[in-house]
mmCIF file as Biopython writes it, N, C-alpha, C and O atoms, coordinates in Angstrom:
data_model
#
loop_
_atom_site.group_PDB
_atom_site.id
_atom_site.type_symbol
_atom_site.label_atom_id
_atom_site.label_alt_id
_atom_site.label_comp_id
_atom_site.label_asym_id
_atom_site.label_entity_id
_atom_site.label_seq_id
_atom_site.pdbx_PDB_ins_code
_atom_site.Cartn_x
_atom_site.Cartn_y
_atom_site.Cartn_z
_atom_site.occupancy
_atom_site.B_iso_or_equiv
_atom_site.auth_seq_id
_atom_site.auth_asym_id
_atom_site.pdbx_PDB_model_num
ATOM 1   N N  . MET A ? 1  ? -5.601 -0.285  20.242  1.0 0.0 1  A 1 
ATOM 2   C CA . MET A ? 1  ? -4.818 -0.674  19.095  1.0 0.0 1  A 1 
ATOM 3   C C  . MET A ? 1  ? -4.923 0.426   18.040  1.0 0.0 1  A 1 
ATOM 4   O O  . MET A ? 1  ? -6.017 0.867   17.689  1.0 0.0 1  A 1 
ATOM 5   N N  . ILE A ? 2  ? -3.781 0.852   17.550  1.0 0.0 2  A 1 
ATOM 6   C CA . ILE A ? 2  ? -3.735 1.870   16.500  1.0 0.0 2  A 1 
ATOM 7   C C  . ILE A ? 2  ? -3.978 1.188   15.160  1.0 0.0 2  A 1 
ATOM 8   O O  . ILE A ? 2  ? -3.401 0.141   14.865  1.0 0.0 2  A 1 
ATOM 9   N N  . LYS A ? 3  ? -4.843 1.800   14.354  1.0 0.0 3  A 1 
ATOM 10  C CA . LYS A ? 3  ? -5.199 1.228   13.055  1.0 0.0 3  A 1 
ATOM 11  C C  . LYS A ? 3  ? -4.895 2.213   11.939  1.0 0.0 3  A 1 
ATOM 12  O O  . LYS A ? 3  ? -4.845 3.424   12.156  1.0 0.0 3  A 1 
ATOM 13  N N  . ILE A ? 4  ? -4.692 1.677   10.741  1.0 0.0 4  A 1 
ATOM 14  C CA . ILE A ? 4  ? -4.573 2.517   9.555   1.0 0.0 4  A 1 
ATOM 15  C C  . ILE A ? 4  ? -5.986 2.936   9.173   1.0 0.0 4  A 1 
ATOM 16  O O  . ILE A ? 4  ? -6.846 2.081   8.961   1.0 0.0 4  A 1 
ATOM 17  N N  . VAL A ? 5  ? -6.240 4.242   9.083   1.0 0.0 5  A 1 
ATOM 18  C CA . VAL A ? 5  ? -7.574 4.716   8.728   1.0 0.0 5  A 1 
ATOM 19  C C  . VAL A ? 5  ? -7.637 5.236   7.295   1.0 0.0 5  A 1 
ATOM 20  O O  . VAL A ? 5  ? -8.718 5.372   6.722   1.0 0.0 5  A 1 
ATOM 21  N N  . ARG A ? 6  ? -6.465 5.525   6.720   1.0 0.0 6  A 1 
ATOM 22  C CA . ARG A ? 6  ? -6.440 5.987   5.338   1.0 0.0 6  A 1 
ATOM 23  C C  . ARG A ? 6  ? -5.061 5.733   4.757   1.0 0.0 6  A 1 
ATOM 24  O O  . ARG A ? 6  ? -4.053 5.866   5.451   1.0 0.0 6  A 1 
ATOM 25  N N  . ALA A ? 7  ? -5.018 5.372   3.499   1.0 0.0 7  A 1 
ATOM 26  C CA . ALA A ? 7  ? -3.757 5.210   2.778   1.0 0.0 7  A 1 
ATOM 27  C C  . ALA A ? 7  ? -3.953 5.726   1.365   1.0 0.0 7  A 1 
ATOM 28  O O  . ALA A ? 7  ? -4.866 5.295   0.660   1.0 0.0 7  A 1 
ATOM 29  N N  . ASP A ? 8  ? -3.104 6.642   0.956   1.0 0.0 8  A 1 
ATOM 30  C CA . ASP A ? 8  ? -3.198 7.249   -0.365  1.0 0.0 8  A 1 
ATOM 31  C C  . ASP A ? 8  ? -1.897 7.069   -1.137  1.0 0.0 8  A 1 
ATOM 32  O O  . ASP A ? 8  ? -0.810 7.092   -0.558  1.0 0.0 8  A 1 
ATOM 33  N N  . PHE A ? 9  ? -2.019 6.891   -2.443  1.0 0.0 9  A 1 
ATOM 34  C CA . PHE A ? 9  ? -0.864 6.823   -3.326  1.0 0.0 9  A 1 
ATOM 35  C C  . PHE A ? 9  ? -0.200 8.193   -3.349  1.0 0.0 9  A 1 
ATOM 36  O O  . PHE A ? 9  ? -0.879 9.207   -3.507  1.0 0.0 9  A 1 
ATOM 37  N N  . VAL A ? 10 ? 1.126  8.234   -3.192  1.0 0.0 10 A 1 
ATOM 38  C CA . VAL A ? 10 ? 1.874  9.489   -3.248  1.0 0.0 10 A 1 
ATOM 39  C C  . VAL A ? 10 ? 2.658  9.549   -4.548  1.0 0.0 10 A 1 
ATOM 40  O O  . VAL A ? 10 ? 2.451  10.439  -5.373  1.0 0.0 10 A 1 
ATOM 41  N N  . GLN A ? 11 ? 3.559  8.593   -4.720  1.0 0.0 11 A 1 
ATOM 42  C CA . GLN A ? 11 ? 4.367  8.513   -5.940  1.0 0.0 11 A 1 
ATOM 43  C C  . GLN A ? 11 ? 5.087  7.184   -5.977  1.0 0.0 11 A 1 
ATOM 44  O O  . GLN A ? 11 ? 5.284  6.553   -4.938  1.0 0.0 11 A 1 
ATOM 45  N N  . ASP A ? 12 ? 5.479  6.757   -7.149  1.0 0.0 12 A 1 
ATOM 46  C CA . ASP A ? 12 ? 6.243  5.532   -7.322  1.0 0.0 12 A 1 
ATOM 47  C C  . ASP A ? 12 ? 5.693  4.428   -6.418  1.0 0.0 12 A 1 
ATOM 48  O O  . ASP A ? 12 ? 4.585  3.956   -6.674  1.0 0.0 12 A 1 
ATOM 49  N N  . LYS A ? 13 ? 6.384  4.003   -5.408  1.0 0.0 13 A 1 
ATOM 50  C CA . LYS A ? 13 ? 5.928  2.921   -4.507  1.0 0.0 13 A 1 
ATOM 51  C C  . LYS A ? 13 ? 5.685  3.453   -3.099  1.0 0.0 13 A 1 
ATOM 52  O O  . LYS A ? 13 ? 5.828  2.719   -2.121  1.0 0.0 13 A 1 
ATOM 53  N N  . VAL A ? 14 ? 5.321  4.719   -2.996  1.0 0.0 14 A 1 
ATOM 54  C CA . VAL A ? 14 ? 5.137  5.372   -1.698  1.0 0.0 14 A 1 
ATOM 55  C C  . VAL A ? 14 ? 3.660  5.617   -1.445  1.0 0.0 14 A 1 
ATOM 56  O O  . VAL A ? 14 ? 2.942  6.117   -2.311  1.0 0.0 14 A 1 
ATOM 57  N N  . ILE A ? 15 ? 3.212  5.258   -0.238  1.0 0.0 15 A 1 
ATOM 58  C CA . ILE A ? 15 ? 1.851  5.558   0.186   1.0 0.0 15 A 1 
ATOM 59  C C  . ILE A ? 15 ? 1.911  6.467   1.422   1.0 0.0 15 A 1 
ATOM 60  O O  . ILE A ? 15 ? 2.870  6.430   2.193   1.0 0.0 15 A 1 
ATOM 61  N N  . ARG A ? 16 ? 0.888  7.263   1.585   1.0 0.0 16 A 1 
ATOM 62  C CA . ARG A ? 16 ? 0.774  8.126   2.766   1.0 0.0 16 A 1 
ATOM 63  C C  . ARG A ? 16 ? -0.278 7.517   3.679   1.0 0.0 16 A 1 
ATOM 64  O O  . ARG A ? 16 ? -1.425 7.325   3.276   1.0 0.0 16 A 1 
ATOM 65  N N  . LEU A ? 17 ? 0.117  7.215   4.909   1.0 0.0 17 A 1 
ATOM 66  C CA . LEU A ? 17 ? -0.776 6.583   5.871   1.0 0.0 17 A 1 
ATOM 67  C C  . LEU A ? 17 ? -1.265 7.585   6.897   1.0 0.0 17 A 1 
ATOM 68  O O  . LEU A ? 17 ? -0.509 8.447   7.346   1.0 0.0 17 A 1 
ATOM 69  N N  . ALA A ? 18 ? -2.535 7.471   7.269   1.0 0.0 18 A 1 
ATOM 70  C CA . ALA A ? 18 ? -3.103 8.201   8.407   1.0 0.0 18 A 1 
ATOM 71  C C  . ALA A ? 18 ? -3.529 7.148   9.421   1.0 0.0 18 A 1 
ATOM 72  O O  . ALA A ? 18 ? -4.207 6.179   9.080   1.0 0.0 18 A 1 
ATOM 73  N N  . LEU A ? 19 ? -3.127 7.349   10.666  1.0 0.0 19 A 1 
ATOM 74  C CA . LEU A ? 19 ? -3.411 6.372   11.711  1.0 0.0 19 A 1 
ATOM 75  C C  . LEU A ? 19 ? -4.495 6.880   12.654  1.0 0.0 19 A 1 
ATOM 76  O O  . LEU A ? 19 ? -4.731 8.084   12.754  1.0 0.0 19 A 1 
ATOM 77  N N  . SER A ? 20 ? -5.142 5.960   13.334  1.0 0.0 20 A 1 
ATOM 78  C CA . SER A ? 20 ? -6.278 6.291   14.194  1.0 0.0 20 A 1 
ATOM 79  C C  . SER A ? 20 ? -5.900 7.172   15.381  1.0 0.0 20 A 1 
ATOM 80  O O  . SER A ? 20 ? -6.780 7.773   15.996  1.0 0.0 20 A 1 
ATOM 81  N N  . ASP A ? 21 ? -4.619 7.263   15.717  1.0 0.0 21 A 1 
ATOM 82  C CA . ASP A ? 21 ? -4.207 8.127   16.823  1.0 0.0 21 A 1 
ATOM 83  C C  . ASP A ? 21 ? -3.864 9.542   16.364  1.0 0.0 21 A 1 
ATOM 84  O O  . ASP A ? 21 ? -3.369 10.353  17.147  1.0 0.0 21 A 1 
ATOM 85  N N  . GLY A ? 22 ? -4.133 9.835   15.077  1.0 0.0 22 A 1 
ATOM 86  C CA . GLY A ? 22 ? -3.889 11.162  14.535  1.0 0.0 22 A 1 
ATOM 87  C C  . GLY A ? 22 ? -2.510 11.342  13.919  1.0 0.0 22 A 1 
ATOM 88  O O  . GLY A ? 22 ? -2.226 12.389  13.338  1.0 0.0 22 A 1 
ATOM 89  N N  . THR A ? 23 ? -1.661 10.353  14.037  1.0 0.0 23 A 1 
ATOM 90  C CA . THR A ? 23 ? -0.341 10.445  13.424  1.0 0.0 23 A 1 
ATOM 91  C C  . THR A ? 23 ? -0.388 9.824   12.035  1.0 0.0 23 A 1 
ATOM 92  O O  . THR A ? 23 ? -1.420 9.302   11.613  1.0 0.0 23 A 1 
ATOM 93  N N  . GLY A ? 24 ? 0.711  9.884   11.342  1.0 0.0 24 A 1 
ATOM 94  C CA . GLY A ? 24 ? 0.795  9.287   10.022  1.0 0.0 24 A 1 
ATOM 95  C C  . GLY A ? 24 ? 2.099  9.657   9.370   1.0 0.0 24 A 1 
ATOM 96  O O  . GLY A ? 24 ? 2.967  10.272  9.989   1.0 0.0 24 A 1 
ATOM 97  N N  . GLY A ? 25 ? 2.231  9.288   8.140   1.0 0.0 25 A 1 
ATOM 98  C CA . GLY A ? 25 ? 3.442  9.602   7.399   1.0 0.0 25 A 1 
ATOM 99  C C  . GLY A ? 25 ? 3.507  8.808   6.117   1.0 0.0 25 A 1 
ATOM 100 O O  . GLY A ? 25 ? 2.604  8.037   5.794   1.0 0.0 25 A 1 
ATOM 101 N N  . ASP A ? 26 ? 4.585  9.006   5.397   1.0 0.0 26 A 1 
ATOM 102 C CA . ASP A ? 26 ? 4.790  8.316   4.134   1.0 0.0 26 A 1 
ATOM 103 C C  . ASP A ? 26 ? 5.528  7.011   4.384   1.0 0.0 26 A 1 
ATOM 104 O O  . ASP A ? 26 ? 6.409  6.941   5.241   1.0 0.0 26 A 1 
ATOM 105 N N  . TYR A ? 27 ? 5.164  5.974   3.628   1.0 0.0 27 A 1 
ATOM 106 C CA . TYR A ? 27 ? 5.782  4.665   3.765   1.0 0.0 27 A 1 
ATOM 107 C C  . TYR A ? 27 ? 6.180  4.178   2.380   1.0 0.0 27 A 1 
ATOM 108 O O  . TYR A ? 27 ? 5.339  4.062   1.489   1.0 0.0 27 A 1 
ATOM 109 N N  . ASP A ? 28 ? 7.454  3.897   2.205   1.0 0.0 28 A 1 
ATOM 110 C CA . ASP A ? 28 ? 7.971  3.401   0.932   1.0 0.0 28 A 1 
ATOM 111 C C  . ASP A ? 28 ? 7.873  1.880   0.922   1.0 0.0 28 A 1 
ATOM 112 O O  . ASP A ? 28 ? 8.537  1.204   1.708   1.0 0.0 28 A 1 
ATOM 113 N N  . LEU A ? 29 ? 7.049  1.350   0.037   1.0 0.0 29 A 1 
ATOM 114 C CA . LEU A ? 29 ? 6.853  -0.093  -0.062  1.0 0.0 29 A 1 
ATOM 115 C C  . LEU A ? 29 ? 7.873  -0.779  -0.970  1.0 0.0 29 A 1 
ATOM 116 O O  . LEU A ? 29 ? 7.845  -2.002  -1.104  1.0 0.0 29 A 1 
ATOM 117 N N  . ALA A ? 30 ? 8.770  -0.018  -1.594  1.0 0.0 30 A 1 
ATOM 118 C CA . ALA A ? 30 ? 9.731  -0.588  -2.537  1.0 0.0 30 A 1 
ATOM 119 C C  . ALA A ? 30 ? 10.544 -1.740  -1.947  1.0 0.0 30 A 1 
ATOM 120 O O  . ALA A ? 30 ? 10.705 -2.759  -2.619  1.0 0.0 30 A 1 
ATOM 121 N N  . PRO A ? 31 ? 11.072 -1.625  -0.706  1.0 0.0 31 A 1 
ATOM 122 C CA . PRO A ? 31 ? 11.850 -2.749  -0.162  1.0 0.0 31 A 1 
ATOM 123 C C  . PRO A ? 31 ? 11.027 -4.041  -0.034  1.0 0.0 31 A 1 
ATOM 124 O O  . PRO A ? 31 ? 11.572 -5.138  -0.158  1.0 0.0 31 A 1 
ATOM 125 N N  . LEU A ? 32 ? 9.742  -3.911  0.207   1.0 0.0 32 A 1 
ATOM 126 C CA . LEU A ? 32 ? 8.872  -5.083  0.296   1.0 0.0 32 A 1 
ATOM 127 C C  . LEU A ? 32 ? 8.568  -5.636  -1.097  1.0 0.0 32 A 1 
ATOM 128 O O  . LEU A ? 32 ? 8.593  -6.848  -1.312  1.0 0.0 32 A 1 
ATOM 129 N N  . ILE A ? 33 ? 8.285  -4.744  -2.028  1.0 0.0 33 A 1 
ATOM 130 C CA . ILE A ? 33 ? 7.925  -5.150  -3.385  1.0 0.0 33 A 1 
ATOM 131 C C  . ILE A ? 33 ? 9.103  -5.798  -4.112  1.0 0.0 33 A 1 
ATOM 132 O O  . ILE A ? 33 ? 8.912  -6.740  -4.880  1.0 0.0 33 A 1 
ATOM 133 N N  . VAL A ? 34 ? 10.310 -5.304  -3.875  1.0 0.0 34 A 1 
ATOM 134 C CA . VAL A ? 34 ? 11.488 -5.828  -4.565  1.0 0.0 34 A 1 
ATOM 135 C C  . VAL A ? 34 ? 11.756 -7.297  -4.221  1.0 0.0 34 A 1 
ATOM 136 O O  . VAL A ? 34 ? 12.476 -7.981  -4.949  1.0 0.0 34 A 1 
ATOM 137 N N  . ARG A ? 35 ? 11.190 -7.775  -3.135  1.0 0.0 35 A 1 
ATOM 138 C CA . ARG A ? 35 ? 11.354 -9.193  -2.775  1.0 0.0 35 A 1 
ATOM 139 C C  . ARG A ? 35 ? 10.698 -10.120 -3.798  1.0 0.0 35 A 1 
ATOM 140 O O  . ARG A ? 35 ? 11.085 -11.280 -3.932  1.0 0.0 35 A 1 
ATOM 141 N N  . GLY A ? 36 ? 9.690  -9.594  -4.524  1.0 0.0 36 A 1 
ATOM 142 C CA . GLY A ? 36 ? 9.069  -10.355 -5.604  1.0 0.0 36 A 1 
ATOM 143 C C  . GLY A ? 36 ? 8.202  -11.518 -5.175  1.0 0.0 36 A 1 
ATOM 144 O O  . GLY A ? 36 ? 8.025  -12.464 -5.942  1.0 0.0 36 A 1 
ATOM 145 N N  . THR A ? 37 ? 7.658  -11.474 -3.978  1.0 0.0 37 A 1 
ATOM 146 C CA . THR A ? 37 ? 6.789  -12.568 -3.553  1.0 0.0 37 A 1 
ATOM 147 C C  . THR A ? 37 ? 5.481  -12.528 -4.336  1.0 0.0 37 A 1 
ATOM 148 O O  . THR A ? 37 ? 5.106  -11.485 -4.872  1.0 0.0 37 A 1 
ATOM 149 N N  . ASP A ? 38 ? 4.792  -13.654 -4.400  1.0 0.0 38 A 1 
ATOM 150 C CA . ASP A ? 38 ? 3.529  -13.721 -5.139  1.0 0.0 38 A 1 
ATOM 151 C C  . ASP A ? 38 ? 2.518  -12.702 -4.629  1.0 0.0 38 A 1 
ATOM 152 O O  . ASP A ? 38 ? 1.737  -12.160 -5.411  1.0 0.0 38 A 1 
ATOM 153 N N  . MET A ? 39 ? 2.526  -12.441 -3.347  1.0 0.0 39 A 1 
ATOM 154 C CA . MET A ? 39 ? 1.547  -11.529 -2.743  1.0 0.0 39 A 1 
ATOM 155 C C  . MET A ? 39 ? 1.704  -10.097 -3.254  1.0 0.0 39 A 1 
ATOM 156 O O  . MET A ? 39 ? 0.711  -9.392  -3.433  1.0 0.0 39 A 1 
ATOM 157 N N  . VAL A ? 40 ? 2.936  -9.665  -3.489  1.0 0.0 40 A 1 
ATOM 158 C CA . VAL A ? 40 ? 3.165  -8.271  -3.901  1.0 0.0 40 A 1 
ATOM 159 C C  . VAL A ? 40 ? 3.564  -8.123  -5.369  1.0 0.0 40 A 1 
ATOM 160 O O  . VAL A ? 40 ? 3.725  -7.002  -5.851  1.0 0.0 40 A 1 
ATOM 161 N N  . LYS A ? 41 ? 3.725  -9.227  -6.080  1.0 0.0 41 A 1 
ATOM 162 C CA . LYS A ? 41 ? 4.160  -9.174  -7.482  1.0 0.0 41 A 1 
ATOM 163 C C  . LYS A ? 41 ? 3.316  -8.227  -8.351  1.0 0.0 41 A 1 
ATOM 164 O O  . LYS A ? 41 ? 3.891  -7.482  -9.146  1.0 0.0 41 A 1 
ATOM 165 N N  . PRO A ? 42 ? 1.986  -8.223  -8.236  1.0 0.0 42 A 1 
ATOM 166 C CA . PRO A ? 42 ? 1.209  -7.303  -9.064  1.0 0.0 42 A 1 
ATOM 167 C C  . PRO A ? 42 ? 1.527  -5.826  -8.806  1.0 0.0 42 A 1 
ATOM 168 O O  . PRO A ? 42 ? 1.277  -4.984  -9.668  1.0 0.0 42 A 1 
ATOM 169 N N  . LEU A ? 43 ? 2.066  -5.509  -7.650  1.0 0.0 43 A 1 
ATOM 170 C CA . LEU A ? 43 ? 2.380  -4.120  -7.324  1.0 0.0 43 A 1 
ATOM 171 C C  . LEU A ? 43 ? 3.681  -3.643  -7.957  1.0 0.0 43 A 1 
ATOM 172 O O  . LEU A ? 43 ? 4.014  -2.462  -7.865  1.0 0.0 43 A 1 
ATOM 173 N N  . GLU A ? 44 ? 4.423  -4.551  -8.604  1.0 0.0 44 A 1 
ATOM 174 C CA . GLU A ? 44 ? 5.643  -4.152  -9.299  1.0 0.0 44 A 1 
ATOM 175 C C  . GLU A ? 44 ? 5.313  -3.235  -10.464 1.0 0.0 44 A 1 
ATOM 176 O O  . GLU A ? 44 ? 6.121  -2.382  -10.833 1.0 0.0 44 A 1 
ATOM 177 N N  . ASP A ? 45 ? 4.146  -3.400  -11.037 1.0 0.0 45 A 1 
ATOM 178 C CA . ASP A ? 45 ? 3.688  -2.597  -12.172 1.0 0.0 45 A 1 
ATOM 179 C C  . ASP A ? 45 ? 3.168  -1.253  -11.671 1.0 0.0 45 A 1 
ATOM 180 O O  . ASP A ? 45 ? 2.221  -1.204  -10.886 1.0 0.0 45 A 1 
ATOM 181 N N  . ALA A ? 46 ? 3.791  -0.156  -12.127 1.0 0.0 46 A 1 
ATOM 182 C CA . ALA A ? 46 ? 3.433  1.181   -11.634 1.0 0.0 46 A 1 
ATOM 183 C C  . ALA A ? 46 ? 1.944  1.512   -11.785 1.0 0.0 46 A 1 
ATOM 184 O O  . ALA A ? 46 ? 1.344  1.990   -10.822 1.0 0.0 46 A 1 
ATOM 185 N N  . PRO A ? 47 ? 1.314  1.279   -12.956 1.0 0.0 47 A 1 
ATOM 186 C CA . PRO A ? 47 ? -0.116 1.590   -13.063 1.0 0.0 47 A 1 
ATOM 187 C C  . PRO A ? 47 ? -0.978 0.777   -12.090 1.0 0.0 47 A 1 
ATOM 188 O O  . PRO A ? 47 ? -1.947 1.297   -11.537 1.0 0.0 47 A 1 
ATOM 189 N N  . SER A ? 48 ? -0.630 -0.483  -11.884 1.0 0.0 48 A 1 
ATOM 190 C CA . SER A ? 48 ? -1.389 -1.302  -10.929 1.0 0.0 48 A 1 
ATOM 191 C C  . SER A ? 48 ? -1.241 -0.760  -9.519  1.0 0.0 48 A 1 
ATOM 192 O O  . SER A ? 48 ? -2.208 -0.719  -8.759  1.0 0.0 48 A 1 
ATOM 193 N N  . PHE A ? 49 ? -0.035 -0.347  -9.170  1.0 0.0 49 A 1 
ATOM 194 C CA . PHE A ? 49 ? 0.199  0.185   -7.833  1.0 0.0 49 A 1 
ATOM 195 C C  . PHE A ? 49 ? -0.606 1.463   -7.625  1.0 0.0 49 A 1 
ATOM 196 O O  . PHE A ? 49 ? -1.271 1.622   -6.601  1.0 0.0 49 A 1 
ATOM 197 N N  . ALA A ? 50 ? -0.545 2.372   -8.591  1.0 0.0 50 A 1 
ATOM 198 C CA . ALA A ? 50 ? -1.251 3.642   -8.468  1.0 0.0 50 A 1 
ATOM 199 C C  . ALA A ? 50 ? -2.762 3.452   -8.447  1.0 0.0 50 A 1 
ATOM 200 O O  . ALA A ? 50 ? -3.473 4.219   -7.796  1.0 0.0 50 A 1 
ATOM 201 N N  . ALA A ? 51 ? -3.262 2.436   -9.153  1.0 0.0 51 A 1 
ATOM 202 C CA . ALA A ? 51 ? -4.706 2.206   -9.223  1.0 0.0 51 A 1 
ATOM 203 C C  . ALA A ? 51 ? -5.240 1.467   -8.004  1.0 0.0 51 A 1 
ATOM 204 O O  . ALA A ? 51 ? -6.448 1.448   -7.768  1.0 0.0 51 A 1 
ATOM 205 N N  . SER A ? 52 ? -4.355 0.866   -7.236  1.0 0.0 52 A 1 
ATOM 206 C CA . SER A ? 52 ? -4.781 0.138   -6.046  1.0 0.0 52 A 1 
ATOM 207 C C  . SER A ? 52 ? -5.293 1.130   -5.014  1.0 0.0 52 A 1 
ATOM 208 O O  . SER A ? 52 ? -4.893 2.294   -5.007  1.0 0.0 52 A 1 
ATOM 209 N N  . PHE A ? 53 ? -6.168 0.668   -4.155  1.0 0.0 53 A 1 
ATOM 210 C CA . PHE A ? 53 ? -6.642 1.551   -3.103  1.0 0.0 53 A 1 
ATOM 211 C C  . PHE A ? 53 ? -6.673 0.803   -1.785  1.0 0.0 53 A 1 
ATOM 212 O O  . PHE A ? 53 ? -6.683 -0.427  -1.750  1.0 0.0 53 A 1 
ATOM 213 N N  . TRP A ? 54 ? -6.687 1.551   -0.722  1.0 0.0 54 A 1 
ATOM 214 C CA . TRP A ? 54 ? -6.610 1.001   0.627   1.0 0.0 54 A 1 
ATOM 215 C C  . TRP A ? 54 ? -7.836 1.451   1.394   1.0 0.0 54 A 1 
ATOM 216 O O  . TRP A ? 54 ? -8.256 2.602   1.268   1.0 0.0 54 A 1 
ATOM 217 N N  . SER A ? 55 ? -8.402 0.589   2.165   1.0 0.0 55 A 1 
ATOM 218 C CA . SER A ? 55 ? -9.579 0.901   2.955   1.0 0.0 55 A 1 
ATOM 219 C C  . SER A ? 55 ? -9.371 0.362   4.361   1.0 0.0 55 A 1 
ATOM 220 O O  . SER A ? 55 ? -9.233 -0.845  4.562   1.0 0.0 55 A 1 
ATOM 221 N N  . SER A ? 56 ? -9.351 1.257   5.320   1.0 0.0 56 A 1 
ATOM 222 C CA . SER A ? 56 ? -9.093 0.884   6.706   1.0 0.0 56 A 1 
ATOM 223 C C  . SER A ? 56 ? -7.777 0.124   6.748   1.0 0.0 56 A 1 
ATOM 224 O O  . SER A ? 56 ? -6.770 0.634   6.255   1.0 0.0 56 A 1 
ATOM 225 N N  . VAL A ? 57 ? -7.746 -1.050  7.308   1.0 0.0 57 A 1 
ATOM 226 C CA . VAL A ? 57 ? -6.495 -1.808  7.358   1.0 0.0 57 A 1 
ATOM 227 C C  . VAL A ? 57 ? -6.452 -2.880  6.277   1.0 0.0 57 A 1 
ATOM 228 O O  . VAL A ? 57 ? -5.556 -3.725  6.285   1.0 0.0 57 A 1 
ATOM 229 N N  . HIS A ? 58 ? -7.393 -2.861  5.358   1.0 0.0 58 A 1 
ATOM 230 C CA . HIS A ? 58 ? -7.471 -3.889  4.331   1.0 0.0 58 A 1 
ATOM 231 C C  . HIS A ? 58 ? -7.066 -3.328  2.978   1.0 0.0 58 A 1 
ATOM 232 O O  . HIS A ? 58 ? -7.657 -2.362  2.494   1.0 0.0 58 A 1 
ATOM 233 N N  . TYR A ? 59 ? -6.064 -3.933  2.376   1.0 0.0 59 A 1 
ATOM 234 C CA . TYR A ? 59 ? -5.646 -3.572  1.030   1.0 0.0 59 A 1 
ATOM 235 C C  . TYR A ? 59 ? -6.705 -4.075  0.059   1.0 0.0 59 A 1 
ATOM 236 O O  . TYR A ? 59 ? -7.173 -5.208  0.170   1.0 0.0 59 A 1 
ATOM 237 N N  . ALA A ? 60 ? -7.075 -3.237  -0.880  1.0 0.0 60 A 1 
ATOM 238 C CA . ALA A ? 60 ? -8.073 -3.642  -1.869  1.0 0.0 60 A 1 
ATOM 239 C C  . ALA A ? 60 ? -7.531 -3.374  -3.257  1.0 0.0 60 A 1 
ATOM 240 O O  . ALA A ? 60 ? -7.818 -2.332  -3.847  1.0 0.0 60 A 1 
ATOM 241 N N  . GLY A ? 61 ? -6.770 -4.281  -3.771  1.0 0.0 61 A 1 
ATOM 242 C CA . GLY A ? 61 ? -6.180 -4.143  -5.092  1.0 0.0 61 A 1 
ATOM 243 C C  . GLY A ? 61 ? -5.736 -5.495  -5.591  1.0 0.0 61 A 1 
ATOM 244 O O  . GLY A ? 61 ? -5.976 -6.508  -4.934  1.0 0.0 61 A 1 
ATOM 245 N N  . PRO A ? 62 ? -5.091 -5.530  -6.745  1.0 0.0 62 A 1 
ATOM 246 C CA . PRO A ? 62 ? -4.695 -6.801  -7.328  1.0 0.0 62 A 1 
ATOM 247 C C  . PRO A ? 62 ? -3.563 -7.453  -6.546  1.0 0.0 62 A 1 
ATOM 248 O O  . PRO A ? 62 ? -2.574 -6.793  -6.228  1.0 0.0 62 A 1 
ATOM 249 N N  . THR A ? 63 ? -3.693 -8.721  -6.236  1.0 0.0 63 A 1 
ATOM 250 C CA . THR A ? 63 ? -2.630 -9.518  -5.638  1.0 0.0 63 A 1 
ATOM 251 C C  . THR A ? 63 ? -2.782 -10.939 -6.141  1.0 0.0 63 A 1 
ATOM 252 O O  . THR A ? 63 ? -3.718 -11.245 -6.880  1.0 0.0 63 A 1 
ATOM 253 N N  . ALA A ? 64 ? -1.893 -11.781 -5.756  1.0 0.0 64 A 1 
ATOM 254 C CA . ALA A ? 64 ? -1.993 -13.200 -6.129  1.0 0.0 64 A 1 
ATOM 255 C C  . ALA A ? 64 ? -3.215 -13.852 -5.511  1.0 0.0 64 A 1 
ATOM 256 O O  . ALA A ? 64 ? -3.652 -14.910 -5.964  1.0 0.0 64 A 1 
ATOM 257 N N  . LEU A ? 65 ? -3.774 -13.230 -4.477  1.0 0.0 65 A 1 
ATOM 258 C CA . LEU A ? 65 ? -4.946 -13.795 -3.821  1.0 0.0 65 A 1 
ATOM 259 C C  . LEU A ? 65 ? -6.248 -13.400 -4.503  1.0 0.0 65 A 1 
ATOM 260 O O  . LEU A ? 65 ? -7.317 -13.899 -4.150  1.0 0.0 65 A 1 
ATOM 261 N N  . SER A ? 66 ? -6.156 -12.487 -5.499  1.0 0.0 66 A 1 
ATOM 262 C CA . SER A ? 66 ? -7.377 -12.025 -6.173  1.0 0.0 66 A 1 
ATOM 263 C C  . SER A ? 66 ? -7.984 -13.132 -7.010  1.0 0.0 66 A 1 
ATOM 264 O O  . SER A ? 66 ? -9.016 -12.927 -7.650  1.0 0.0 66 A 1 
#
């Protein structure tokens, strides 16, 4: 199973992913965030999004579940 091993903030709503198989790329989360669900609502705020961090496959930042 391929896993996310690193995710870094790039700009706006874009993160750069590194995968366990050595591949990776940029992923724009804007289409997901624009849905406005409770889970992603805190990420609508640019400073909150940039301050969030990712560890392995687990998001570690503000969400409705915090």
